[in-house]
N, CA, C, O and the ligand as a Tripos MOL2 file, in Angstrom:
@<TRIPOS>MOLECULE
protein
  241   239    61     0     0
PROTEIN
NO_CHARGES

@<TRIPOS>ATOM
      1 N          41.9800  -67.6330   -9.5300 N.3       1 MET1
      2 CA         41.8240  -66.2160   -9.1730 C.3       1 MET1
      3 C          41.5440  -66.0790   -7.6880 C.2       1 MET1
      4 O          40.6570  -66.7360   -7.1430 O.2       1 MET1
      5 N          42.3080  -65.2250   -7.0520 N.am      2 GLN2
      6 CA         42.1110  -65.0200   -5.6200 C.3       2 GLN2
      7 C          41.9000  -63.5360   -5.3320 C.2       2 GLN2
      8 O          42.7830  -62.7010   -5.5290 O.2       2 GLN2
      9 N          40.7450  -63.2630   -4.8780 N.am      3 ASN3
     10 CA         40.4720  -61.8780   -4.4990 C.3       3 ASN3
     11 C          40.6070  -61.7050   -2.9990 C.2       3 ASN3
     12 O          39.8600  -62.2980   -2.2220 O.2       3 ASN3
     13 N          41.5560  -60.8950   -2.6060 N.am      4 ILE4
     14 CA         41.7570  -60.6530   -1.1760 C.3       4 ILE4
     15 C          41.1840  -59.2890   -0.8120 C.2       4 ILE4
     16 O          41.5030  -58.2710   -1.4270 O.2       4 ILE4
     17 N          40.3590  -59.3010    0.1680 N.am      5 ASP5
     18 CA         39.7700  -58.0370    0.6000 C.3       5 ASP5
     19 C          40.8070  -57.2200    1.3560 C.2       5 ASP5
     20 O          41.1670  -57.5290    2.4920 O.2       5 ASP5
     21 N          41.2580  -56.2070    0.7170 N.am      6 ASP6
     22 CA         42.2390  -55.3400    1.3740 C.3       6 ASP6
     23 C          41.6090  -54.0110    1.7640 C.2       6 ASP6
     24 O          42.3060  -53.0210    1.9830 O.2       6 ASP6
     25 N          40.3160  -54.0020    1.8440 N.am      7 ASP7
     26 CA         39.6440  -52.7480    2.2090 C.3       7 ASP7
     27 C          39.9890  -52.3250    3.6260 C.2       7 ASP7
     28 O          39.9900  -51.1400    3.9570 O.2       7 ASP7
     29 N          40.2770  -53.3010    4.4380 N.am      8 ASN8
     30 CA         40.5460  -52.9780    5.8350 C.3       8 ASN8
     31 C          41.9530  -52.4320    6.0330 C.2       8 ASN8
     32 O          42.2340  -51.7730    7.0340 O.2       8 ASN8
     33 N          42.8190  -52.7030    5.0970 N.am      9 GLU9
     34 CA         44.1930  -52.2520    5.2780 C.3       9 GLU9
     35 C          44.2990  -50.7520    5.0330 C.2       9 GLU9
     36 O          43.8550  -50.2450    4.0030 O.2       9 GLU9
     37 N          44.8770  -50.0710    5.9670 N.am     10 GLY10
     38 CA         45.0650  -48.6410    5.8170 C.3      10 GLY10
     39 C          43.8170  -47.8430    6.0990 C.2      10 GLY10
     40 O          43.8270  -46.6150    6.0120 O.2      10 GLY10
     41 N          42.7330  -48.5320    6.4390 N.am     11 VAL11
     42 CA         41.4940  -47.8290    6.7590 C.3      11 VAL11
     43 C          41.2260  -47.9490    8.2430 C.2      11 VAL11
     44 O          41.0340  -49.0440    8.7720 O.2      11 VAL11
     45 N          41.2170  -46.8200    8.8970 N.am     12 ALA12
     46 CA         40.9710  -46.8340   10.3400 C.3      12 ALA12
     47 C          39.5000  -47.0980   10.6060 C.2      12 ALA12
     48 O          38.6230  -46.6350    9.8770 O.2      12 ALA12
     49 N          39.2550  -47.8430   11.6560 N.am     13 LYS13
     50 CA         37.8780  -48.1120   12.0430 C.3      13 LYS13
     51 C          37.5560  -47.4060   13.3590 C.2      13 LYS13
     52 O          38.4110  -47.1930   14.2180 O.2      13 LYS13
     53 N          36.2990  -47.0620   13.4640 N.am     14 CYS14
     54 CA         35.8370  -46.3990   14.6760 C.3      14 CYS14
     55 C          35.8240  -47.4050   15.8390 C.2      14 CYS14
     56 O          35.2780  -48.5020   15.7130 O.2      14 CYS14
     57 N          36.4200  -47.0260   16.9490 N.am     15 ILE15
     58 CA         36.4450  -47.9210   18.0990 C.3      15 ILE15
     59 C          35.0840  -47.9690   18.7810 C.2      15 ILE15
     60 O          34.8180  -48.8560   19.5920 O.2      15 ILE15
     61 N          34.2390  -47.0210   18.4510 N.am     16 MET16
     62 CA         32.9210  -46.9580   19.0890 C.3      16 MET16
     63 C          31.9110  -47.8360   18.3560 C.2      16 MET16
     64 O          31.2100  -48.6380   18.9730 O.2      16 MET16
     65 N          31.8420  -47.6740   17.0190 N.am     17 CYS17
     66 CA         30.8240  -48.3980   16.2590 C.3      17 CYS17
     67 C          31.4490  -49.4420   15.3370 C.2      17 CYS17
     68 O          30.7360  -50.2980   14.8150 O.2      17 CYS17
     69 N          32.7700  -49.3910   15.1250 N.am     18 GLY18
     70 CA         33.4510  -50.4060   14.3400 C.3      18 GLY18
     71 C          33.3520  -50.2040   12.8460 C.2      18 GLY18
     72 O          33.8090  -51.0480   12.0750 O.2      18 GLY18
     73 N          32.7670  -49.1070   12.4270 N.am     19 LYS19
     74 CA         32.6410  -48.8510   11.0010 C.3      19 LYS19
     75 C          33.8330  -48.0550   10.4980 C.2      19 LYS19
     76 O          34.4580  -47.3240   11.2660 O.2      19 LYS19
     77 N          34.1600  -48.1890    9.2020 N.am     20 PRO20
     78 CA         35.2700  -47.4150    8.6330 C.3      20 PRO20
     79 C          35.0420  -45.9220    8.8120 C.2      20 PRO20
     80 O          33.9100  -45.4400    8.8240 O.2      20 PRO20
     81 N          36.1370  -45.2160    8.9490 N.am     21 LEU21
     82 CA         36.0420  -43.7940    9.2260 C.3      21 LEU21
     83 C          36.1280  -42.9820    7.9460 C.2      21 LEU21
     84 O          36.9210  -43.2790    7.0530 O.2      21 LEU21
     85 N          35.3160  -41.9740    7.8770 N.am     22 ALA22
     86 CA         35.4380  -41.0140    6.7930 C.3      22 ALA22
     87 C          36.5630  -40.0440    7.1300 C.2      22 ALA22
     88 O          36.8400  -39.7800    8.3000 O.2      22 ALA22
     89 N          37.1920  -39.5310    6.1150 N.am     23 GLN23
     90 CA         38.3610  -38.6900    6.3610 C.3      23 GLN23
     91 C          37.9990  -37.3800    7.0470 C.2      23 GLN23
     92 O          38.8310  -36.7550    7.7050 O.2      23 GLN23
     93 N          36.7760  -36.9870    6.8860 N.am     24 LEU24
     94 CA         36.4090  -35.6620    7.3800 C.3      24 LEU24
     95 C          35.9060  -35.6900    8.8120 C.2      24 LEU24
     96 O          35.8280  -34.6450    9.4590 O.2      24 LEU24
     97 N          35.5690  -36.8530    9.3100 N.am     25 GLU25
     98 CA         34.8980  -36.8670   10.5980 C.3      25 GLU25
     99 C          35.5630  -37.8160   11.5850 C.2      25 GLU25
    100 O          34.8970  -38.3750   12.4570 O.2      25 GLU25
    101 N          36.8640  -38.0000   11.4520 N.am     26 LYS26
    102 CA         37.5380  -38.8960   12.3770 C.3      26 LYS26
    103 C          38.3490  -38.1040   13.3950 C.2      26 LYS26
    104 O          38.9230  -37.0590   13.0880 O.2      26 LYS26
    105 N          38.3760  -38.6220   14.5860 N.am     27 VAL27
    106 CA         39.1830  -38.0130   15.6280 C.3      27 VAL27
    107 C          40.0430  -39.0960   16.2480 C.2      27 VAL27
    108 O          39.6530  -40.2630   16.2620 O.2      27 VAL27
    109 N          41.1920  -38.7310   16.7540 N.am     28 LYS28
    110 CA         42.1030  -39.7070   17.3190 C.3      28 LYS28
    111 C          42.0630  -39.6380   18.8350 C.2      28 LYS28
    112 O          42.2510  -38.5830   19.4400 O.2      28 LYS28
    113 N          41.8110  -40.7900   19.4220 N.am     29 TYR29
    114 CA         41.8350  -40.8690   20.8750 C.3      29 TYR29
    115 C          42.9670  -41.8010   21.2690 C.2      29 TYR29
    116 O          42.8820  -43.0120   21.0670 O.2      29 TYR29
    117 N          44.0210  -41.2400   21.8270 N.am     30 ARG30
    118 CA         45.2210  -42.0210   22.1180 C.3      30 ARG30
    119 C          45.6960  -42.7270   20.8460 C.2      30 ARG30
    120 O          46.0760  -42.0520   19.8890 O.2      30 ARG30
    121 N          45.6860  -44.0440   20.8060 N.am     31 ASP31
    122 CA         46.1530  -44.7630   19.6150 C.3      31 ASP31
    123 C          44.9990  -45.2410   18.7710 C.2      31 ASP31
    124 O          45.1960  -46.0330   17.8490 O.2      31 ASP31
    125 N          43.7740  -44.7710   19.0670 N.am     32 TRP32
    126 CA         42.6100  -45.2710   18.3840 C.3      32 TRP32
    127 C          41.9050  -44.1450   17.6390 C.2      32 TRP32
    128 O          42.0170  -42.9660   17.9760 O.2      32 TRP32
    129 N          41.1660  -44.5700   16.5980 N.am     33 TRP33
    130 CA         40.3940  -43.6030   15.8330 C.3      33 TRP33
    131 C          38.9120  -43.8150   16.0790 C.2      33 TRP33
    132 O          38.4640  -44.9300   16.3480 O.2      33 TRP33
    133 N          38.1750  -42.7550   15.9860 N.am     34 ALA34
    134 CA         36.7330  -42.8480   16.1660 C.3      34 ALA34
    135 C          36.0580  -41.7060   15.4230 C.2      34 ALA34
    136 O          36.6800  -40.6860   15.1240 O.2      34 ALA34
    137 N          34.7830  -41.8920   15.1330 N.am     35 HIS35
    138 CA         34.0260  -40.7990   14.5500 C.3      35 HIS35
    139 C          33.9310  -39.6610   15.5670 C.2      35 HIS35
    140 O          33.9160  -39.8810   16.7780 O.2      35 HIS35
    141 N          33.8680  -38.4680   15.0480 N.am     36 ALA36
    142 CA         33.7450  -37.3250   15.9510 C.3      36 ALA36
    143 C          32.4860  -37.4460   16.7910 C.2      36 ALA36
    144 O          32.5040  -37.1860   17.9940 O.2      36 ALA36
    145 N          31.4000  -37.8380   16.1560 N.am     37 GLU37
    146 CA         30.1420  -37.9740   16.8910 C.3      37 GLU37
    147 C          30.2280  -39.0930   17.9090 C.2      37 GLU37
    148 O          29.7810  -38.9370   19.0450 O.2      37 GLU37
    149 N          30.8020  -40.2240   17.5090 N.am     38 CYS38
    150 CA         30.9260  -41.3530   18.4280 C.3      38 CYS38
    151 C          31.8180  -40.9650   19.6050 C.2      38 CYS38
    152 O          31.5470  -41.3280   20.7500 O.2      38 CYS38
    153 N          32.8630  -40.2400   19.3150 N.am     39 ALA39
    154 CA         33.7820  -39.8420   20.3710 C.3      39 ALA39
    155 C          33.0900  -38.9380   21.3710 C.2      39 ALA39
    156 O          33.2910  -39.0550   22.5800 O.2      39 ALA39
    157 N          32.2870  -38.0490   20.8610 N.am     40 GLN40
    158 CA         31.5800  -37.1360   21.7580 C.3      40 GLN40
    159 C          30.5850  -37.8990   22.6150 C.2      40 GLN40
    160 O          30.4520  -37.6350   23.8100 O.2      40 GLN40
    161 N          29.8870  -38.8500   21.9990 N.am     41 LYS41
    162 CA         28.9350  -39.6600   22.7600 C.3      41 LYS41
    163 C          29.6720  -40.4520   23.8280 C.2      41 LYS41
    164 O          29.2140  -40.5590   24.9650 O.2      41 LYS41
    165 N          30.8180  -41.0060   23.4480 N.am     42 GLY42
    166 CA         31.5930  -41.7890   24.3980 C.3      42 GLY42
    167 C          32.0630  -40.9330   25.5540 C.2      42 GLY42
    168 O          32.0750  -41.3670   26.7060 O.2      42 GLY42
    169 N          32.4480  -39.7170   25.2320 N.am     43 LEU43
    170 CA         32.9020  -38.8280   26.2950 C.3      43 LEU43
    171 C          31.7640  -38.4680   27.2250 C.2      43 LEU43
    172 O          31.9350  -38.3840   28.4410 O.2      43 LEU43
    173 N          30.6100  -38.2570   26.6400 N.am     44 GLU44
    174 CA         29.4740  -37.8740   27.4750 C.3      44 GLU44
    175 C          29.1340  -38.9830   28.4580 C.2      44 GLU44
    176 O          28.7840  -38.7210   29.6090 O.2      44 GLU44
    177 N          29.2420  -40.2400   27.9880 N.am     45 LYS45
    178 CA         28.8900  -41.3590   28.8490 C.3      45 LYS45
    179 C          29.9980  -41.6820   29.8440 C.2      45 LYS45
    180 O          29.7340  -41.9960   31.0050 O.2      45 LYS45
    181 N          31.2420  -41.6010   29.3740 N.am     46 GLN46
    182 CA         32.3510  -42.0440   30.2030 C.3      46 GLN46
    183 C          33.2580  -40.8800   30.5720 C.2      46 GLN46
    184 O          34.4690  -41.0320   30.7310 O.2      46 GLN46
    185 N          32.6480  -39.7400   30.7000 N.am     47 VAL47
    186 CA         33.4480  -38.5530   30.9770 C.3      47 VAL47
    187 C          34.2080  -38.7050   32.2890 C.2      47 VAL47
    188 O          35.3040  -38.1680   32.4520 O.2      47 VAL47
    189 N          33.6220  -39.4310   33.2070 N.am     48 ASP48
    190 CA         34.2810  -39.6090   34.4860 C.3      48 ASP48
    191 C          35.5140  -40.4880   34.3530 C.2      48 ASP48
    192 O          36.5610  -40.2020   34.9340 O.2      48 ASP48
    193 N          35.3770  -41.5760   33.5730 N.am     49 GLN49
    194 CA         36.5040  -42.4880   33.4270 C.3      49 GLN49
    195 C          37.6290  -41.8560   32.6120 C.2      49 GLN49
    196 O          38.8070  -41.9750   32.9500 O.2      49 GLN49
    197 N          37.2370  -41.1800   31.5310 N.am     50 PHE50
    198 CA         38.2520  -40.5750   30.6710 C.3      50 PHE50
    199 C          38.8630  -39.3360   31.2950 C.2      50 PHE50
    200 O          39.9190  -38.8620   30.8760 O.2      50 PHE50
    201 N          38.1770  -38.8200   32.3080 N.am     51 ASN51
    202 CA         38.6730  -37.6250   32.9720 C.3      51 ASN51
    203 C          38.8690  -36.5010   31.9730 C.2      51 ASN51
    204 O          39.8160  -35.7190   32.0580 O.2      51 ASN51
    205 N          37.9500  -36.4450   31.0280 N.am     52 ARG52
    206 CA         37.9790  -35.3670   30.0320 C.3      52 ARG52
    207 C          39.2980  -35.3060   29.2890 C.2      52 ARG52
    208 O          39.8420  -34.2250   29.0640 O.2      52 ARG52
    209 N          39.8070  -36.4520   28.9110 N.am     53 THR53
    210 CA         41.0150  -36.4500   28.1040 C.3      53 THR53
    211 C          40.7110  -35.8500   26.7340 C.2      53 THR53
    212 O          39.8180  -36.3320   26.0380 O.2      53 THR53
    213 N          41.4120  -34.8440   26.3500 N.am     54 PRO54
    214 CA         41.1000  -34.1570   25.0920 C.3      54 PRO54
    215 C          41.3740  -35.0340   23.8780 C.2      54 PRO54
    216 O          42.3430  -35.7930   23.8380 O.2      54 PRO54
    217 N          40.4910  -34.9050   22.8890 N.am     55 PHE55
    218 CA         40.6850  -35.6140   21.6430 C.3      55 PHE55
    219 C          41.5820  -34.7920   20.7250 C.2      55 PHE55
    220 O          41.6090  -33.5620   20.7690 O.2      55 PHE55
    221 N          42.2970  -35.5110   19.9110 N.am     56 ILE56
    222 CA         43.1460  -34.8340   18.9360 C.3      56 ILE56
    223 C          42.4530  -34.8750   17.5810 C.2      56 ILE56
    224 O          42.2260  -35.9520   17.0280 O.2      56 ILE56
    225 N          42.1280  -33.7450   17.0640 N.am     57 LEU57
    226 CA         41.4370  -33.7050   15.7890 C.3      57 LEU57
    227 C          42.3420  -34.2100   14.6860 C.2      57 LEU57
    228 O          43.4880  -33.7800   14.5580 O.2      57 LEU57
    229 N          41.8150  -35.1280   13.8880 N.am     58 GLY58
    230 CA         42.6140  -35.6900   12.8080 C.3      58 GLY58
    231 C          42.5470  -34.8130   11.5770 C.2      58 GLY58
    232 O          41.6350  -34.9440   10.7600 O.2      58 GLY58
    233 N          43.4930  -33.9350   11.4450 N.am     59 SER59
    234 CA         43.5100  -33.0420   10.2980 C.3      59 SER59
    235 C          44.4620  -33.5950    9.2530 C.2      59 SER59
    236 O          45.6730  -33.6590    9.4680 O.2      59 SER59
    237 N          43.9120  -33.9850    8.1410 N.am     60 ALA60
    238 CA         44.7560  -34.5200    7.0880 C.3      60 ALA60
    239 C          44.5610  -33.7050    5.8250 C.2      60 ALA60
    240 O          45.1860  -33.9900    4.8040 O.2      60 ALA60
    241 ZN         31.7310  -44.4450   14.9480 Zn       61 ZN61
@<TRIPOS>BOND
     1     1     2 1
     2     2     3 1
     3     3     4 2
     4     3     5 am
     5     5     6 1
     6     6     7 1
     7     7     8 2
     8     7     9 am
     9     9    10 1
    10    10    11 1
    11    11    12 2
    12    11    13 am
    13    13    14 1
    14    14    15 1
    15    15    16 2
    16    15    17 am
    17    17    18 1
    18    18    19 1
    19    19    20 2
    20    19    21 am
    21    21    22 1
    22    22    23 1
    23    23    24 2
    24    23    25 am
    25    25    26 1
    26    26    27 1
    27    27    28 2
    28    27    29 am
    29    29    30 1
    30    30    31 1
    31    31    32 2
    32    31    33 am
    33    33    34 1
    34    34    35 1
    35    35    36 2
    36    35    37 am
    37    37    38 1
    38    38    39 1
    39    39    40 2
    40    39    41 am
    41    41    42 1
    42    42    43 1
    43    43    44 2
    44    43    45 am
    45    45    46 1
    46    46    47 1
    47    47    48 2
    48    47    49 am
    49    49    50 1
    50    50    51 1
    51    51    52 2
    52    51    53 am
    53    53    54 1
    54    54    55 1
    55    55    56 2
    56    55    57 am
    57    57    58 1
    58    58    59 1
    59    59    60 2
    60    59    61 am
    61    61    62 1
    62    62    63 1
    63    63    64 2
    64    63    65 am
    65    65    66 1
    66    66    67 1
    67    67    68 2
    68    67    69 am
    69    69    70 1
    70    70    71 1
    71    71    72 2
    72    71    73 am
    73    73    74 1
    74    74    75 1
    75    75    76 2
    76    75    77 am
    77    77    78 1
    78    78    79 1
    79    79    80 2
    80    79    81 am
    81    81    82 1
    82    82    83 1
    83    83    84 2
    84    83    85 am
    85    85    86 1
    86    86    87 1
    87    87    88 2
    88    87    89 am
    89    89    90 1
    90    90    91 1
    91    91    92 2
    92    91    93 am
    93    93    94 1
    94    94    95 1
    95    95    96 2
    96    95    97 am
    97    97    98 1
    98    98    99 1
    99    99   100 2
   100    99   101 am
   101   101   102 1
   102   102   103 1
   103   103   104 2
   104   103   105 am
   105   105   106 1
   106   106   107 1
   107   107   108 2
   108   107   109 am
   109   109   110 1
   110   110   111 1
   111   111   112 2
   112   111   113 am
   113   113   114 1
   114   114   115 1
   115   115   116 2
   116   115   117 am
   117   117   118 1
   118   118   119 1
   119   119   120 2
   120   119   121 am
   121   121   122 1
   122   122   123 1
   123   123   124 2
   124   123   125 am
   125   125   126 1
   126   126   127 1
   127   127   128 2
   128   127   129 am
   129   129   130 1
   130   130   131 1
   131   131   132 2
   132   131   133 am
   133   133   134 1
   134   134   135 1
   135   135   136 2
   136   135   137 am
   137   137   138 1
   138   138   139 1
   139   139   140 2
   140   139   141 am
   141   141   142 1
   142   142   143 1
   143   143   144 2
   144   143   145 am
   145   145   146 1
   146   146   147 1
   147   147   148 2
   148   147   149 am
   149   149   150 1
   150   150   151 1
   151   151   152 2
   152   151   153 am
   153   153   154 1
   154   154   155 1
   155   155   156 2
   156   155   157 am
   157   157   158 1
   158   158   159 1
   159   159   160 2
   160   159   161 am
   161   161   162 1
   162   162   163 1
   163   163   164 2
   164   163   165 am
   165   165   166 1
   166   166   167 1
   167   167   168 2
   168   167   169 am
   169   169   170 1
   170   170   171 1
   171   171   172 2
   172   171   173 am
   173   173   174 1
   174   174   175 1
   175   175   176 2
   176   175   177 am
   177   177   178 1
   178   178   179 1
   179   179   180 2
   180   179   181 am
   181   181   182 1
   182   182   183 1
   183   183   184 2
   184   183   185 am
   185   185   186 1
   186   186   187 1
   187   187   188 2
   188   187   189 am
   189   189   190 1
   190   190   191 1
   191   191   192 2
   192   191   193 am
   193   193   194 1
   194   194   195 1
   195   195   196 2
   196   195   197 am
   197   197   198 1
   198   198   199 1
   199   199   200 2
   200   199   201 am
   201   201   202 1
   202   202   203 1
   203   203   204 2
   204   203   205 am
   205   205   206 1
   206   206   207 1
   207   207   208 2
   208   207   209 am
   209   209   210 1
   210   210   211 1
   211   211   212 2
   212   211   213 am
   213   213   214 1
   214   214   215 1
   215   215   216 2
   216   215   217 am
   217   217   218 1
   218   218   219 1
   219   219   220 2
   220   219   221 am
   221   221   222 1
   222   222   223 1
   223   223   224 2
   224   223   225 am
   225   225   226 1
   226   226   227 1
   227   227   228 2
   228   227   229 am
   229   229   230 1
   230   230   231 1
   231   231   232 2
   232   231   233 am
   233   233   234 1
   234   234   235 1
   235   235   236 2
   236   235   237 am
   237   237   238 1
   238   238   239 1
   239   239   240 2
@<TRIPOS>SUBSTRUCTURE
     1 MET1         2 RESIDUE 1 A MET
     2 GLN2         6 RESIDUE 1 A GLN
     3 ASN3        10 RESIDUE 1 A ASN
     4 ILE4        14 RESIDUE 1 A ILE
     5 ASP5        18 RESIDUE 1 A ASP
     6 ASP6        22 RESIDUE 1 A ASP
     7 ASP7        26 RESIDUE 1 A ASP
     8 ASN8        30 RESIDUE 1 A ASN
     9 GLU9        34 RESIDUE 1 A GLU
    10 GLY10       38 RESIDUE 1 A GLY
    11 VAL11       42 RESIDUE 1 A VAL
    12 ALA12       46 RESIDUE 1 A ALA
    13 LYS13       50 RESIDUE 1 A LYS
    14 CYS14       54 RESIDUE 1 A CYS
    15 ILE15       58 RESIDUE 1 A ILE
    16 MET16       62 RESIDUE 1 A MET
    17 CYS17       66 RESIDUE 1 A CYS
    18 GLY18       70 RESIDUE 1 A GLY
    19 LYS19       74 RESIDUE 1 A LYS
    20 PRO20       78 RESIDUE 1 A PRO
    21 LEU21       82 RESIDUE 1 A LEU
    22 ALA22       86 RESIDUE 1 A ALA
    23 GLN23       90 RESIDUE 1 A GLN
    24 LEU24       94 RESIDUE 1 A LEU
    25 GLU25       98 RESIDUE 1 A GLU
    26 LYS26      102 RESIDUE 1 A LYS
    27 VAL27      106 RESIDUE 1 A VAL
    28 LYS28      110 RESIDUE 1 A LYS
    29 TYR29      114 RESIDUE 1 A TYR
    30 ARG30      118 RESIDUE 1 A ARG
    31 ASP31      122 RESIDUE 1 A ASP
    32 TRP32      126 RESIDUE 1 A TRP
    33 TRP33      130 RESIDUE 1 A TRP
    34 ALA34      134 RESIDUE 1 A ALA
    35 HIS35      138 RESIDUE 1 A HIS
    36 ALA36      142 RESIDUE 1 A ALA
    37 GLU37      146 RESIDUE 1 A GLU
    38 CYS38      150 RESIDUE 1 A CYS
    39 ALA39      154 RESIDUE 1 A ALA
    40 GLN40      158 RESIDUE 1 A GLN
    41 LYS41      162 RESIDUE 1 A LYS
    42 GLY42      166 RESIDUE 1 A GLY
    43 LEU43      170 RESIDUE 1 A LEU
    44 GLU44      174 RESIDUE 1 A GLU
    45 LYS45      178 RESIDUE 1 A LYS
    46 GLN46      182 RESIDUE 1 A GLN
    47 VAL47      186 RESIDUE 1 A VAL
    48 ASP48      190 RESIDUE 1 A ASP
    49 GLN49      194 RESIDUE 1 A GLN
    50 PHE50      198 RESIDUE 1 A PHE
    51 ASN51      202 RESIDUE 1 A ASN
    52 ARG52      206 RESIDUE 1 A ARG
    53 THR53      210 RESIDUE 1 A THR
    54 PRO54      214 RESIDUE 1 A PRO
    55 PHE55      218 RESIDUE 1 A PHE
    56 ILE56      222 RESIDUE 1 A ILE
    57 LEU57      226 RESIDUE 1 A LEU
    58 GLY58      230 RESIDUE 1 A GLY
    59 SER59      234 RESIDUE 1 A SER
    60 ALA60      238 RESIDUE 1 A ALA
    61 ZN61       241 GROUP 0 **** ****
């Protein structure tokens, strides 16, 4: 018997904290997904680097 963990497949992870994303609170930043809260925190800290690049709300 071989149990393969496929939980990671098809599940986006937050680029900020690395935890799986809930469907209701994920936002897309370029090609990456992140929690809405994590994304906001990241923007607050790195607002200068990101130059206020707008996040795309993940509406599914
Ligand atoms: Zn997160």
